[in-house]
All heavy atoms as a GROMACS GRO file, in nm:
protein
  475
    1MET      N    1   0.084  -0.118   0.000
    1MET     CA    2   0.000   0.000   0.000
    1MET      C    3   0.089   0.125   0.000
    1MET      O    4   0.187   0.131   0.074
    1MET     CB    5  -0.089  -0.003   0.125
    1MET     CG    6  -0.168   0.121   0.146
    1MET     SD    7  -0.283   0.116   0.285
    1MET     CE    8  -0.184   0.053   0.419
    2LYS      N    9   0.051   0.220  -0.082
    2LYS     CA   10   0.120   0.349  -0.085
    2LYS      C   11   0.016   0.460  -0.070
    2LYS      O   12  -0.090   0.456  -0.132
    2LYS     CB   13   0.198   0.366  -0.215
    2LYS     CG   14   0.272   0.497  -0.219
    2LYS     CD   15   0.359   0.512  -0.340
    2LYS     CE   16   0.429   0.646  -0.331
    2LYS     NZ   17   0.521   0.670  -0.436
    3VAL      N   18   0.050   0.558   0.013
    3VAL     CA   19  -0.039   0.669   0.040
    3VAL      C   20   0.027   0.798  -0.010
    3VAL      O   21   0.144   0.821   0.014
    3VAL     CB   22  -0.068   0.683   0.192
    3VAL    CG1   23  -0.164   0.796   0.219
    3VAL    CG2   24  -0.120   0.551   0.248
    4THR      N   25  -0.051   0.880  -0.079
    4THR     CA   26  -0.005   1.012  -0.119
    4THR      C   27  -0.110   1.114  -0.078
    4THR      O   28  -0.227   1.082  -0.065
    4THR     CB   29   0.018   1.021  -0.272
    4THR    OG1   30  -0.101   0.986  -0.340
    4THR    CG2   31   0.133   0.930  -0.315
    5VAL      N   32  -0.064   1.235  -0.056
    5VAL     CA   33  -0.152   1.343  -0.014
    5VAL      C   34  -0.123   1.466  -0.100
    5VAL      O   35  -0.007   1.502  -0.121
    5VAL     CB   36  -0.128   1.377   0.134
    5VAL    CG1   37  -0.204   1.502   0.174
    5VAL    CG2   38  -0.169   1.261   0.223
    6ASP      N   39  -0.227   1.528  -0.150
    6ASP     CA   40  -0.214   1.653  -0.222
    6ASP      C   41  -0.242   1.767  -0.123
    6ASP      O   42  -0.358   1.798  -0.094
    6ASP     CB   43  -0.312   1.658  -0.340
    6ASP     CG   44  -0.294   1.780  -0.428
    6ASP    OD1   45  -0.238   1.882  -0.380
    6ASP    OD2   46  -0.336   1.775  -0.544
    7GLN      N   47  -0.136   1.825  -0.070
    7GLN     CA   48  -0.151   1.930   0.030
    7GLN      C   49  -0.221   2.053  -0.025
    7GLN      O   50  -0.284   2.128   0.051
    7GLN     CB   51  -0.016   1.967   0.090
    7GLN     CG   52   0.042   1.858   0.175
    7GLN     CD   53   0.174   1.896   0.239
    7GLN    OE1   54   0.249   1.978   0.186
    7GLN    NE2   55   0.203   1.837   0.354
    8ASP      N   56  -0.216   2.074  -0.155
    8ASP     CA   57  -0.285   2.189  -0.216
    8ASP      C   58  -0.437   2.174  -0.209
    8ASP      O   59  -0.510   2.273  -0.207
    8ASP     CB   60  -0.242   2.209  -0.361
    8ASP     CG   61  -0.097   2.254  -0.372
    8ASP    OD1   62  -0.047   2.318  -0.275
    8ASP    OD2   63  -0.034   2.227  -0.474
    9LEU      N   64  -0.484   2.049  -0.207
    9LEU     CA   65  -0.628   2.025  -0.196
    9LEU      C   66  -0.678   2.023  -0.053
    9LEU      O   67  -0.796   2.046  -0.028
    9LEU     CB   68  -0.664   1.889  -0.260
    9LEU     CG   69  -0.650   1.877  -0.411
    9LEU    CD1   70  -0.684   1.736  -0.455
    9LEU    CD2   71  -0.741   1.978  -0.482
   10CYS      N   72  -0.591   1.995   0.041
   10CYS     CA   73  -0.628   1.979   0.182
   10CYS      C   74  -0.696   2.105   0.235
   10CYS      O   75  -0.650   2.216   0.213
   10CYS     CB   76  -0.505   1.947   0.266
   10CYS     SG   77  -0.539   1.923   0.441
   11ILE      N   78  -0.807   2.083   0.309
   11ILE     CA   79  -0.876   2.196   0.371
   11ILE      C   80  -0.865   2.193   0.523
   11ILE      O   81  -0.938   2.263   0.595
   11ILE     CB   82  -1.026   2.199   0.329
   11ILE    CG1   83  -1.098   2.070   0.370
   11ILE    CG2   84  -1.038   2.225   0.180
   11ILE    CD1   85  -1.248   2.075   0.352
   12ALA      N   86  -0.774   2.110   0.574
   12ALA     CA   87  -0.740   2.106   0.717
   12ALA      C   88  -0.858   2.069   0.807
   12ALA      O   89  -0.872   2.120   0.915
   12ALA     CB   90  -0.679   2.240   0.761
   13SER      N   91  -0.938   1.973   0.760
   13SER     CA   92  -1.052   1.931   0.843
   13SER      C   93  -1.010   1.840   0.958
   13SER      O   94  -1.080   1.829   1.058
   13SER     CB   95  -1.157   1.859   0.757
   13SER     OG   96  -1.110   1.731   0.719
   14GLY      N   97  -0.897   1.769   0.942
   14GLY     CA   98  -0.846   1.683   1.048
   14GLY      C   99  -0.907   1.546   1.057
   14GLY      O  100  -0.875   1.468   1.146
   15GLN      N  101  -0.997   1.511   0.965
   15GLN     CA  102  -1.061   1.380   0.968
   15GLN      C  103  -0.960   1.266   0.956
   15GLN      O  104  -0.973   1.164   1.022
   15GLN     CB  105  -1.164   1.368   0.855
   15GLN     CG  106  -1.281   1.463   0.869
   15GLN     CD  107  -1.357   1.438   0.998
   15GLN    OE1  108  -1.390   1.326   1.034
   15GLN    NE2  109  -1.384   1.546   1.070
   16CYS      N  110  -0.858   1.286   0.876
   16CYS     CA  111  -0.757   1.182   0.857
   16CYS      C  112  -0.680   1.155   0.986
   16CYS      O  113  -0.654   1.040   1.022
   16CYS     CB  114  -0.662   1.216   0.743
   16CYS     SG  115  -0.578   1.375   0.759
   17VAL      N  116  -0.644   1.261   1.057
   17VAL     CA  117  -0.571   1.246   1.182
   17VAL      C  118  -0.656   1.177   1.286
   17VAL      O  119  -0.608   1.092   1.360
   17VAL     CB  120  -0.521   1.384   1.232
   17VAL    CG1  121  -0.448   1.371   1.364
   17VAL    CG2  122  -0.432   1.451   1.128
   18LEU      N  123  -0.783   1.212   1.291
   18LEU     CA  124  -0.873   1.147   1.387
   18LEU      C  125  -0.890   0.999   1.354
   18LEU      O  126  -0.908   0.917   1.445
   18LEU     CB  127  -1.009   1.216   1.385
   18LEU     CG  128  -1.012   1.358   1.441
   18LEU    CD1  129  -1.150   1.421   1.418
   18LEU    CD2  130  -0.979   1.358   1.588
   19THR      N  131  -0.882   0.964   1.227
   19THR     CA  132  -0.897   0.825   1.186
   19THR      C  133  -0.770   0.744   1.209
   19THR      O  134  -0.777   0.629   1.251
   19THR     CB  135  -0.936   0.818   1.037
   19THR    OG1  136  -1.056   0.893   1.020
   19THR    CG2  137  -0.961   0.676   0.993
   20ASN      N  138  -0.653   0.804   1.181
   20ASN     CA  139  -0.527   0.732   1.202
   20ASN      C  140  -0.412   0.828   1.222
   20ASN      O  141  -0.353   0.879   1.126
   20ASN     CB  142  -0.499   0.640   1.085
   20ASN     CG  143  -0.386   0.545   1.115
   20ASN    OD1  144  -0.274   0.588   1.144
   20ASN    ND2  145  -0.415   0.416   1.112
   21SER      N  146  -0.376   0.849   1.346
   21SER     CA  147  -0.267   0.944   1.378
   21SER      C  148  -0.129   0.880   1.362
   21SER      O  149  -0.028   0.949   1.379
   21SER     CB  150  -0.284   0.996   1.520
   21SER     OG  151  -0.279   0.890   1.614
   22GLU      N  152  -0.123   0.752   1.327
   22GLU     CA  153   0.005   0.688   1.299
   22GLU      C  154   0.053   0.718   1.156
   22GLU      O  155   0.170   0.705   1.127
   22GLU     CB  156  -0.003   0.537   1.319
   22GLU     CG  157  -0.029   0.495   1.463
   22GLU     CD  158  -0.044   0.345   1.474
   22GLU    OE1  159   0.050   0.274   1.434
   22GLU    OE2  160  -0.150   0.302   1.520
   23VAL      N  161  -0.040   0.756   1.072
   23VAL     CA  162  -0.009   0.782   0.932
   23VAL      C  163  -0.022   0.930   0.898
   23VAL      O  164   0.056   0.983   0.818
   23VAL     CB  165  -0.099   0.697   0.839
   23VAL    CG1  166  -0.070   0.726   0.692
   23VAL    CG2  167  -0.081   0.549   0.868
   24PHE      N  168  -0.116   0.998   0.960
   24PHE     CA  169  -0.146   1.138   0.928
   24PHE      C  170  -0.126   1.229   1.048
   24PHE      O  171  -0.152   1.192   1.161
   24PHE     CB  172  -0.291   1.151   0.880
   24PHE     CG  173  -0.327   1.060   0.768
   24PHE    CD1  174  -0.395   0.942   0.790
   24PHE    CD2  175  -0.291   1.091   0.637
   24PHE    CE1  176  -0.428   0.855   0.688
   24PHE    CE2  177  -0.323   1.006   0.532
   24PHE     CZ  178  -0.392   0.888   0.558
   25ASP      N  179  -0.079   1.349   1.019
   25ASP     CA  180  -0.066   1.455   1.120
   25ASP      C  181  -0.104   1.584   1.051
   25ASP      O  182  -0.130   1.587   0.930
   25ASP     CB  183   0.076   1.459   1.173
   25ASP     CG  184   0.088   1.532   1.306
   25ASP    OD1  185  -0.015   1.583   1.356
   25ASP    OD2  186   0.199   1.540   1.359
   26GLN      N  187  -0.107   1.693   1.128
   26GLN     CA  188  -0.137   1.825   1.072
   26GLN      C  189  -0.027   1.922   1.112
   26GLN      O  190   0.026   1.915   1.222
   26GLN     CB  191  -0.271   1.877   1.124
   26GLN     CG  192  -0.389   1.803   1.070
   26GLN     CD  193  -0.518   1.857   1.125
   26GLN    OE1  194  -0.552   1.828   1.240
   26GLN    NE2  195  -0.590   1.937   1.046
   27ARG      N  196   0.005   2.013   1.016
   27ARG     CA  197   0.103   2.119   1.046
   27ARG      C  198   0.043   2.210   1.152
   27ARG      O  199  -0.076   2.242   1.150
   27ARG     CB  200   0.135   2.200   0.922
   27ARG     CG  201   0.208   2.120   0.818
   27ARG     CD  202   0.262   2.203   0.703
   27ARG     NE  203   0.165   2.288   0.638
   27ARG     CZ  204   0.159   2.306   0.506
   27ARG    NH1  205   0.246   2.247   0.427
   27ARG    NH2  206   0.069   2.387   0.455
   28ASP      N  207   0.126   2.253   1.244
   28ASP     CA  208   0.079   2.338   1.354
   28ASP      C  209   0.031   2.475   1.307
   28ASP      O  210  -0.065   2.528   1.361
   28ASP     CB  211   0.190   2.359   1.459
   28ASP     CG  212   0.219   2.231   1.536
   28ASP    OD1  213   0.130   2.146   1.548
   28ASP    OD2  214   0.332   2.218   1.586
   29ASP      N  215   0.095   2.530   1.206
   29ASP     CA  216   0.063   2.668   1.167
   29ASP      C  217  -0.066   2.682   1.088
   29ASP      O  218  -0.135   2.783   1.101
   29ASP     CB  219   0.180   2.731   1.092
   29ASP     CG  220   0.219   2.655   0.966
   29ASP    OD1  221   0.191   2.534   0.957
   29ASP    OD2  222   0.279   2.718   0.876
   30ASP      N  223  -0.103   2.582   1.006
   30ASP     CA  224  -0.222   2.598   0.924
   30ASP      C  225  -0.314   2.476   0.919
   30ASP      O  226  -0.418   2.478   0.856
   30ASP     CB  227  -0.184   2.638   0.782
   30ASP     CG  228  -0.094   2.537   0.713
   30ASP    OD1  229  -0.069   2.427   0.769
   30ASP    OD2  230  -0.047   2.568   0.601
   31GLY      N  231  -0.274   2.367   0.986
   31GLY     CA  232  -0.358   2.249   0.993
   31GLY      C  233  -0.358   2.158   0.871
   31GLY      O  234  -0.432   2.060   0.866
   32ILE      N  235  -0.276   2.190   0.772
   32ILE     CA  236  -0.268   2.108   0.652
   32ILE      C  237  -0.210   1.973   0.685
   32ILE      O  238  -0.118   1.960   0.766
   32ILE     CB  239  -0.183   2.180   0.542
   32ILE    CG1  240  -0.247   2.312   0.502
   32ILE    CG2  241  -0.160   2.091   0.421
   32ILE    CD1  242  -0.384   2.300   0.439
   33VAL      N  243  -0.262   1.869   0.620
   33VAL     CA  244  -0.220   1.732   0.646
   33VAL      C  245  -0.071   1.711   0.618
   33VAL      O  246  -0.015   1.768   0.524
   33VAL     CB  247  -0.305   1.632   0.565
   33VAL    CG1  248  -0.282   1.647   0.417
   33VAL    CG2  249  -0.278   1.490   0.611
   34VAL      N  250  -0.010   1.630   0.702
   34VAL     CA  251   0.130   1.586   0.684
   34VAL      C  252   0.126   1.434   0.688
   34VAL      O  253   0.069   1.376   0.779
   34VAL     CB  254   0.221   1.640   0.797
   34VAL    CG1  255   0.360   1.584   0.785
   34VAL    CG2  256   0.222   1.791   0.798
   35LEU      N  257   0.187   1.372   0.590
   35LEU     CA  258   0.194   1.227   0.582
   35LEU      C  259   0.316   1.180   0.661
   35LEU      O  260   0.428   1.222   0.631
   35LEU     CB  261   0.204   1.186   0.436
   35LEU     CG  262   0.183   1.042   0.400
   35LEU    CD1  263   0.046   0.994   0.446
   35LEU    CD2  264   0.194   1.024   0.250
   36LEU      N  265   0.295   1.095   0.762
   36LEU     CA  266   0.405   1.047   0.844
   36LEU      C  267   0.479   0.930   0.780
   36LEU      O  268   0.596   0.908   0.807
   36LEU     CB  269   0.353   1.009   0.982
   36LEU     CG  270   0.288   1.122   1.062
   36LEU    CD1  271   0.231   1.068   1.192
   36LEU    CD2  272   0.387   1.235   1.086
   37THR      N  273   0.409   0.855   0.696
   37THR     CA  274   0.470   0.746   0.620
   37THR      C  275   0.394   0.725   0.491
   37THR      O  276   0.271   0.729   0.492
   37THR     CB  277   0.475   0.614   0.700
   37THR    OG1  278   0.534   0.512   0.620
   37THR    CG2  279   0.339   0.570   0.747
   38GLU      N  280   0.465   0.704   0.382
   38GLU     CA  281   0.401   0.676   0.255
   38GLU      C  282   0.363   0.530   0.239
   38GLU      O  283   0.279   0.496   0.157
   38GLU     CB  284   0.494   0.715   0.139
   38GLU     CG  285   0.511   0.862   0.119
   38GLU     CD  286   0.596   0.895  -0.003
   38GLU    OE1  287   0.642   0.801  -0.072
   38GLU    OE2  288   0.612   1.014  -0.030
   39THR      N  289   0.426   0.445   0.319
   39THR     CA  290   0.402   0.301   0.308
   39THR      C  291   0.369   0.242   0.445
   39THR      O  292   0.451   0.174   0.506
   39THR     CB  293   0.524   0.229   0.246
   39THR    OG1  294   0.640   0.262   0.325
   39THR    CG2  295   0.546   0.270   0.103
   40PRO      N  296   0.248   0.269   0.494
   40PRO     CA  297   0.210   0.214   0.624
   40PRO      C  298   0.194   0.062   0.618
   40PRO      O  299   0.173   0.006   0.510
   40PRO     CB  300   0.075   0.281   0.653
   40PRO     CG  301   0.026   0.326   0.522
   40PRO     CD  302   0.143   0.349   0.435
   41PRO      N  303   0.205  -0.004   0.732
   41PRO     CA  304   0.186  -0.149   0.734
   41PRO      C  305   0.044  -0.188   0.693
   41PRO      O  306  -0.050  -0.110   0.715
   41PRO     CB  307   0.216  -0.188   0.879
   41PRO     CG  308   0.207  -0.064   0.957
   41PRO     CD  309   0.232   0.051   0.864
   42GLU      N  310   0.030  -0.304   0.637
   42GLU     CA  311  -0.099  -0.352   0.590
   42GLU      C  312  -0.203  -0.358   0.702
   42GLU      O  313  -0.322  -0.345   0.678
   42GLU     CB  314  -0.086  -0.488   0.524
   42GLU     CG  315  -0.022  -0.483   0.386
   42GLU     CD  316  -0.100  -0.399   0.287
   42GLU    OE1  317  -0.225  -0.406   0.285
   42GLU    OE2  318  -0.038  -0.325   0.210
   43SER      N  319  -0.156  -0.373   0.824
   43SER     CA  320  -0.249  -0.378   0.937
   43SER      C  321  -0.327  -0.248   0.954
   43SER      O  322  -0.435  -0.246   1.012
   43SER     CB  323  -0.176  -0.413   1.067
   43SER     OG  324  -0.081  -0.312   1.098
   44LEU      N  325  -0.273  -0.138   0.899
   44LEU     CA  326  -0.341  -0.009   0.908
   44LEU      C  327  -0.428   0.021   0.785
   44LEU      O  328  -0.491   0.125   0.777
   44LEU     CB  329  -0.238   0.103   0.925
   44LEU     CG  330  -0.155   0.098   1.052
   44LEU    CD1  331  -0.055   0.214   1.055
   44LEU    CD2  332  -0.242   0.102   1.176
   45SER      N  333  -0.432  -0.072   0.694
   45SER     CA  334  -0.505  -0.053   0.569
   45SER      C  335  -0.650  -0.009   0.587
   45SER      O  336  -0.695   0.087   0.523
   45SER     CB  337  -0.498  -0.177   0.482
   45SER     OG  338  -0.567  -0.159   0.361
   46PRO      N  339  -0.727  -0.075   0.673
   46PRO     CA  340  -0.867  -0.031   0.690
   46PRO      C  341  -0.878   0.116   0.735
   46PRO      O  342  -0.962   0.189   0.683
   46PRO     CB  343  -0.924  -0.127   0.796
   46PRO     CG  344  -0.837  -0.247   0.790
   46PRO     CD  345  -0.699  -0.196   0.754
   47ASP      N  346  -0.794   0.157   0.828
   47ASP     CA  347  -0.798   0.295   0.878
   47ASP      C  348  -0.754   0.394   0.771
   47ASP      O  349  -0.810   0.502   0.758
   47ASP     CB  350  -0.710   0.311   1.001
   47ASP     CG  351  -0.766   0.242   1.124
   47ASP    OD1  352  -0.886   0.209   1.125
   47ASP    OD2  353  -0.689   0.222   1.220
   48VAL      N  354  -0.653   0.357   0.694
   48VAL     CA  355  -0.603   0.447   0.589
   48VAL      C  356  -0.709   0.464   0.480
   48VAL      O  357  -0.735   0.575   0.434
   48VAL     CB  358  -0.471   0.394   0.531
   48VAL    CG1  359  -0.429   0.471   0.408
   48VAL    CG2  360  -0.361   0.398   0.636
   49HIS      N  361  -0.773   0.356   0.442
   49HIS     CA  362  -0.880   0.365   0.342
   49HIS      C  363  -0.998   0.446   0.396
   49HIS      O  364  -1.059   0.524   0.321
   49HIS     CB  365  -0.926   0.224   0.299
   49HIS     CG  366  -0.833   0.160   0.201
   49HIS    ND1  367  -0.834   0.188   0.068
   49HIS    CD2  368  -0.733   0.071   0.221
   49HIS    CE1  369  -0.739   0.117   0.007
   49HIS    NE2  370  -0.677   0.046   0.099
   50GLU      N  371  -1.029   0.430   0.523
   50GLU     CA  372  -1.137   0.509   0.582
   50GLU      C  373  -1.102   0.657   0.584
   50GLU      O  374  -1.185   0.742   0.554
   50GLU     CB  375  -1.166   0.461   0.724
   50GLU     CG  376  -1.282   0.536   0.788
   50GLU     CD  377  -1.318   0.486   0.927
   50GLU    OE1  378  -1.255   0.393   0.978
   50GLU    OE2  379  -1.409   0.547   0.986
   51ALA      N  380  -0.976   0.689   0.618
   51ALA     CA  381  -0.932   0.828   0.618
   51ALA      C  382  -0.946   0.890   0.480
   51ALA      O  383  -0.992   1.004   0.466
   51ALA     CB  384  -0.788   0.838   0.667
   52ALA      N  385  -0.908   0.816   0.378
   52ALA     CA  386  -0.920   0.865   0.240
   52ALA      C  387  -1.067   0.888   0.204
   52ALA      O  388  -1.101   0.988   0.142
   52ALA     CB  389  -0.855   0.768   0.144
   53ALA      N  390  -1.153   0.796   0.246
   53ALA     CA  391  -1.295   0.808   0.216
   53ALA      C  392  -1.360   0.924   0.289
   53ALA      O  393  -1.451   0.989   0.238
   53ALA     CB  394  -1.367   0.678   0.250
   54LEU      N  395  -1.313   0.953   0.411
   54LEU     CA  396  -1.370   1.061   0.492
   54LEU      C  397  -1.318   1.199   0.454
   54LEU      O  398  -1.380   1.300   0.491
   54LEU     CB  399  -1.342   1.037   0.639
   54LEU     CG  400  -1.414   0.921   0.705
   54LEU    CD1  401  -1.364   0.900   0.848
   54LEU    CD2  402  -1.564   0.946   0.705
   55CYS      N  403  -1.210   1.207   0.383
   55CYS     CA  404  -1.148   1.336   0.349
   55CYS      C  405  -1.244   1.418   0.261
   55CYS      O  406  -1.273   1.378   0.147
   55CYS     CB  407  -1.017   1.315   0.275
   55CYS     SG  408  -0.938   1.470   0.225
   56PRO      N  409  -1.293   1.530   0.312
   56PRO     CA  410  -1.390   1.608   0.233
   56PRO      C  411  -1.328   1.673   0.109
   56PRO      O  412  -1.399   1.702   0.013
   56PRO     CB  413  -1.438   1.716   0.331
   56PRO     CG  414  -1.334   1.724   0.436
   56PRO     CD  415  -1.268   1.588   0.443
   57ALA      N  416  -1.197   1.688   0.107
   57ALA     CA  417  -1.129   1.751  -0.006
   57ALA      C  418  -1.078   1.646  -0.108
   57ALA      O  419  -1.028   1.682  -0.212
   57ALA     CB  420  -1.013   1.834   0.041
   58ARG      N  421  -1.088   1.516  -0.072
   58ARG     CA  422  -1.037   1.409  -0.155
   58ARG      C  423  -0.887   1.428  -0.184
   58ARG      O  424  -0.839   1.404  -0.293
   58ARG     CB  425  -1.114   1.397  -0.286
   58ARG     CG  426  -1.261   1.369  -0.267
   58ARG     CD  427  -1.280   1.227  -0.215
   58ARG     NE  428  -1.423   1.198  -0.199
   58ARG     CZ  429  -1.475   1.158  -0.084
   58ARG    NH1  430  -1.398   1.145   0.022
   58ARG    NH2  431  -1.602   1.130  -0.075
   59ALA      N  432  -0.815   1.471  -0.081
   59ALA     CA  433  -0.672   1.499  -0.093
   59ALA      C  434  -0.586   1.375  -0.071
   59ALA      O  435  -0.466   1.380  -0.097
   59ALA     CB  436  -0.632   1.609   0.006
   60ILE      N  437  -0.644   1.265  -0.025
   60ILE     CA  438  -0.568   1.144   0.009
   60ILE      C  439  -0.592   1.038  -0.099
   60ILE      O  440  -0.708   1.007  -0.130
   60ILE     CB  441  -0.608   1.089   0.146
   60ILE    CG1  442  -0.586   1.194   0.254
   60ILE    CG2  443  -0.532   0.960   0.177
   60ILE    CD1  444  -0.648   1.159   0.387
   61GLN      N  445  -0.485   0.983  -0.150
   61GLN     CA  446  -0.494   0.875  -0.248
   61GLN      C  447  -0.423   0.752  -0.192
   61GLN      O  448  -0.312   0.762  -0.140
   61GLN     CB  449  -0.429   0.916  -0.380
   61GLN     CG  450  -0.488   1.039  -0.444
   61GLN     CD  451  -0.635   1.020  -0.478
   61GLN    OE1  452  -0.674   0.916  -0.531
   61GLN    NE2  453  -0.716   1.120  -0.446
   62VAL      N  454  -0.487   0.636  -0.204
   62VAL     CA  455  -0.429   0.510  -0.156
   62VAL      C  456  -0.419   0.414  -0.276
   62VAL      O  457  -0.516   0.392  -0.347
   62VAL     CB  458  -0.517   0.446  -0.048
   62VAL    CG1  459  -0.452   0.318   0.003
   62VAL    CG2  460  -0.539   0.544   0.067
   63THR      N  461  -0.300   0.360  -0.294
   63THR     CA  462  -0.276   0.261  -0.398
   63THR      C  463  -0.239   0.130  -0.331
   63THR      O  464  -0.143   0.127  -0.254
   63THR     CB  465  -0.161   0.305  -0.492
   63THR    OG1  466  -0.188   0.438  -0.539
   63THR    CG2  467  -0.144   0.210  -0.608
   64ASP      N  468  -0.316   0.027  -0.358
   64ASP     CA  469  -0.289  -0.105  -0.299
   64ASP      C  470  -0.186  -0.182  -0.380
   64ASP      O  471  -0.167  -0.163  -0.492
   64ASP     CB  472  -0.416  -0.186  -0.284
   64ASP     CG  473  -0.505  -0.130  -0.175
   64ASP    OD1  474  -0.454  -0.095  -0.068
   64ASP    OD2  475  -0.626  -0.122  -0.200
   0.00000   0.00000   0.00000
């Protein structure tokens, strides 16, 4: 699994961080998503897919 984030699309809603803080974080100054790892372990796959689905800006892409 590979995760990518388009920070230009991010609207800083924080849904991804609430879903999985092991993979996603937010910048302190503006709340834009920060990807902590591009290749999370498969055990986190359900949470990563949920974060992508919940993202209102569709800024998260997951490739299996």
